C-alpha positions in Angstrom: 43.3 -10.4 138.8 45.9 -7.7 138.3 45.4 -4.1 139.2 44.2 -3.0 135.8 41.6 -5.8 135.7 40.5 -4.9 139.2 40.0 -1.3 138.2 38.0 -2.2 135.1 35.9 -4.5 137.2 35.3 -1.8 139.8 34.1 0.6 137.1 31.6 -1.9 135.7 28.0 -1.4 136.8 26.2 -4.3 138.6 23.5 -5.6 136.2 20.2 -7.3 136.9 20.2 -10.7 135.2 17.1 -12.5 134.0 16.1 -15.5 136.2 18.0 -18.6 135.2 21.2 -20.7 135.7 24.5 -18.9 135.6 28.2 -19.8 136.3 29.6 -17.0 138.4 33.1 -16.2 139.7 33.4 -14.1 142.8 35.8 -11.2 142.0 35.5 -9.2 145.2 33.5 -9.3 148.4 32.1 -6.1 150.1 31.8 -6.2 153.8 28.8 -4.3 155.4 29.6 -1.5 157.9 28.2 -3.5 160.7 30.6 -6.4 159.7 27.7 -8.9 159.9 27.0 -9.3 156.2 28.9 -9.7 152.9 28.0 -8.9 149.4 29.9 -10.9 146.7 30.4 -9.2 143.4 30.7 -11.7 140.6 31.4 -11.9 136.9 29.3 -14.2 134.7 31.5 -16.9 133.1 30.1 -18.1 129.7 26.7 -17.8 128.1 25.0 -14.7 126.7 25.8 -12.7 129.8 29.6 -13.5 129.8 31.6 -10.8 131.5 28.7 -9.0 133.2 29.0 -8.0 136.8 26.3 -9.2 139.1 25.6 -9.5 142.9 23.7 -12.7 143.4 22.7 -12.1 147.0 23.8 -10.5 150.3 24.8 -13.1 152.9 23.6 -12.1 156.4 25.4 -13.4 159.5 23.3 -11.5 162.1 22.6 -13.7 165.2 19.3 -15.5 164.6 18.9 -13.8 161.2 19.7 -15.6 158.0 22.9 -17.1 159.5 22.2 -20.7 158.6 21.2 -19.8 155.1 24.4 -17.8 154.7 26.5 -20.6 155.8 24.8 -23.0 153.4 25.6 -20.6 150.6 29.3 -20.5 151.6 29.3 -24.3 151.3 27.7 -23.9 147.9 30.6 -21.8 146.8 32.9 -24.7 147.8 34.1 -23.5 151.2 34.7 -26.4 153.5 33.8 -26.5 157.2 37.5 -26.6 158.0 38.1 -23.5 155.9 35.3 -21.6 157.6 36.4 -22.7 161.1 39.9 -21.4 160.3 38.4 -17.9 159.9 37.2 -17.8 163.5 34.0 -16.2 162.2 35.8 -13.1 161.0 33.7 -11.7 158.2 36.7 -10.1 156.3 38.4 -13.5 156.4 35.3 -15.3 155.1 35.1 -12.7 152.3 38.7 -13.3 151.3 38.1 -17.1 151.4 35.4 -16.7 148.7 37.3 -14.5 146.2 38.0 -16.4 143.0 35.5 -19.2 143.6 33.2 -20.5 140.9 29.7 -21.6 141.4 26.7 -22.5 139.3 23.8 -20.4 140.6 20.0 -20.5 139.9 19.2 -16.7 140.0 15.9 -15.2 140.7 14.7 -11.6 141.0 13.0 -9.9 144.0 12.3 -6.5 145.4 14.8 -5.3 147.9 14.0 -3.4 151.1 14.6 -0.2 149.2 12.1 -1.1 146.5 14.8 -1.9 143.9 14.6 -5.1 141.9 17.7 -7.2 142.6 19.0 -10.7 141.9 18.7 -13.3 144.6 18.8 -17.0 145.0 17.5 -19.6 147.4 19.7 -20.9 150.1 21.6 -23.9 148.9 21.0 -23.0 145.2 24.7 -22.8 144.5 26.8 -25.7 143.2 30.6 -25.4 143.3 32.4 -25.6 139.9 35.8 -27.1 139.8 38.5 -24.8 138.4 
């Protein structure tokens, strides 16, 4: 993605998608301030929602938290064990590893801790898509 495309993507609002199957490409990954969770921002590829910006889930790497689920999701995006090991657990490196990956995701909706309705998915509900 060139600079102009990145700026246009950054200006797009994140939308709430209806539950269903979507092909998503991770365009950028936001790292939480505590550096223990990541939030992939994706664009829908194909279908009625083509080009829309969505956040399918926040992946939490807190010790004893949702760590195992987050790692299953990374595998779903096509990250290999070897690639993940090469990051040494560095969240920023994990985020960089995910950018540009395609996945087929079964999205749902749920209420967030702040009371907002957001998209989410079950752990392991991502299937990598070959590019």
